[in-house]
N, C-alpha and C positions, 0 to 999 in steps of 0.2 A: 504494500500500500504506500503510494508515493506521497511525500510532503512537498515536492517540487516538480516543475515540468520535466517530462522525460520523453525519450524516443524509444519505442518498442519495435522490434522486428517480429512481424506475424507472417509466417511463410517466407516469401522472398521480399516483401515490402517493409519499409521502415515508415512509421507514422508518428507524428507528434501528439502528445497527450498532456493535458493540464495536470497540475497538482491534484491530489486527492483522487487518484486513479488506482484501481486494484486489478490484479491478474492472478488467476489460479493456474499454476503449471502442473500438468500431469507428470507422473513418473517417466523418466527417460526422454522428456521433451527437450528440444533445443531452446535454450534460454539466452536471450540477448536483449539488453536494454542499457541505455546510457543517459547521461544528463542532457537536457535541452537548455544549455546555458552553462554558466560557470559552476554553479552549485548543484548538488544532488543529495537528497535525503529520503530515506524510506524506512518502513518497518516491515519485517518479514517473519514468517513461520515456516519451518521445515518439519514435515510430519508425514506419517503414514496412518491410514485409517481404513476401517471396514464399514464406517457409518454410511448407510444407504443414501441419506440426504446429501452427503458431501460427494459420494461417488456419482450421484445423478445430477450434480450441480450443472445448470444449463449453459454456463459461459466459461469454457475452459480454454486456456492458451490464447485468450483474447482479452485485451484491457476493457474495463468498464468503469464509469464514474461512480464515486462513493457519495451517496446523498447526505450522509451525516458523518463526516470524517472524524469529528471530535469524539463521538460515541464509539466508533470503531477503534480509534487509536487508544482510547482509555480502556476499552475492553481487551485489546491486545496487551496493554501494560499489565492488566490484572492477570492475564495468562502467564506473562513472564514472571510476575511476582510469585504466583502460585508454583510455577515450575521450579524456580530457584529458591524457594522458601527453605527454612532450616529443616523442615520435616520431609523435604524431598519432593513435595508436590503430591496432591491427592489425584489419582487417576480419574476418579469419579467427578471431582470438581473441574478438572481440566477438560474432560469430555463435555461437560455441561457448558462451560464457557466457550469452547470452540463451536459447539452447536448453536449457541446464541449468536455468535459472530457470523456464522454462515447463514443463519436465518435472515439476519439483517442484510447481508450482501446479496442473498437470493432475491430479495425485493428489488434491489438496485438493478440486477440483471434483467428482470422483467420490465422495469421502467425504461431501461436503456433501449429496448427494442421498439418502443412506441414512436420515438421521434429523434432526429439528430440534434434537436434543441434541448434534450433531456438535461444535460449538465447545466446549461444556462437557466433553465426553468427551475431546477433544484436550487441554484444560487439565489434566484429571485424569491422563491418560496422561503428559504432560510432567512433572507433579509427581512421579509415581512414578519416572520415569527419573532425575530430578534428585536425589531423596532417597528411595531405596528402604528406608532404615532406619526410616522411620516405621512406626507400628503400623497398617499398612493392612489393614483388614478389609472384607468386602463391606458390612457394616452402616454403617461410618463413610464409606465411599466413596459409598454410596447417599444418605446424609444430606447429603453435600457437594453432590450434584446435586438434592436434594429429590425423589427418586423412590424407589420400592420396591426392595429388594435383588434380587428376581427380575427386575424390569424392567431394572435396571442390568446384570445378568449377560447378559441377552439382547441388549441394545444394544451392550455392550462387545464381545461375541463377534462380533456382526454387523459392527462397525466395524473391529476389528483382527484378526479371525480367531484370537483367543486370548482366554481368559477373563481377567478382571481379576486374579484371584489368580495365574494362571500368569504374567501380565505382571509382577507384583510379584516372584515367585520368579526369573524370568529376569533382571530388573533387579538383584536382589541378587547373583546368581551372576556377572553381568557385572562388577559392582563388585568382587566378591571376586577374580575373576581378575586384574583390573587391580592390586589391592593385592598379590596374591601375586607378580605379575611385577615390580612396580616399588618395593616396600617390603620391609623386613625384619620387618614386624609379625608377631606370632605368630598362630596360628589362632584363639586365643581373642579377641585384639584385633580381628581381621578379622571374626569372627563377630558380635561386639558392634556393630562399625561398620556392618555390613550388615543389622542388624535381627534377629539371632538371639539368643534368650535362653540357649541352651546350645550348646556346641561340638559335642555329639553330633548335634543337629538340623542344624547347619550342615554337618558332615561328611557326614551321610547324604544331604542334599539336593544338595550339591556333587557327590558321587559319582554320584548318579542322573542328573544332567544332563551331566556331563563324562566320566563313565566312569573317573575317577581321584579319589583322595583329594586334599585340598589340598596335602599334602606332596609327593605324586607329581607334581602339576601344577607346583608350584614348581621341583622338580628338573628337569623336562623343559624348563620355560621358561628355566631358568638355562643349560642346556647347548645349547639350540637356537641356531643362528647368527642374529644380528640382521641384518635386511635394511636 
């Protein structure tokens, strides 16, 4: 799993790939990759397995983009920690961690096949999740990918089964719910922090999605027992 741009040879051809790309090499495969620039960094696992889900992995000897690289890198770090722990590593725990990693990567291989814009779409999706307060419009999201607004909407719905604007709204409400549960900020402050220009718009959208007003949601979260 690469941290930097790289060039991979697949068959006789060499192709450039961005950072956060993964590849699963089968045993006895020809392996060739190199830096696409001055620096190169990656994480790797060398292993053998009889796990059917890994043996049947749909994308082998071919690079594919990682949708959530931070999650995968942290998971791989856990695998390394477990492997080199003082007790020598629990085979059962290692197997479970590798299975989780490949389940996540499997989703990425399925998504990759849908469109050549998959990597850019995942980048946009992640940006929305990380900062839903931005002025996300179909027009500026399409400009970010250098495609038409109508094409963006079709691709986004195909990729995530939700429209890009619905994704923005869901991300804003998710952030609002977190702030209502864990801070004492007012509805006006939360509305502004989540990208709403008016409290009325925030209240209306929050109630439409959760079935409660922000105040009702906060009261319920306050009296609910914490697990």
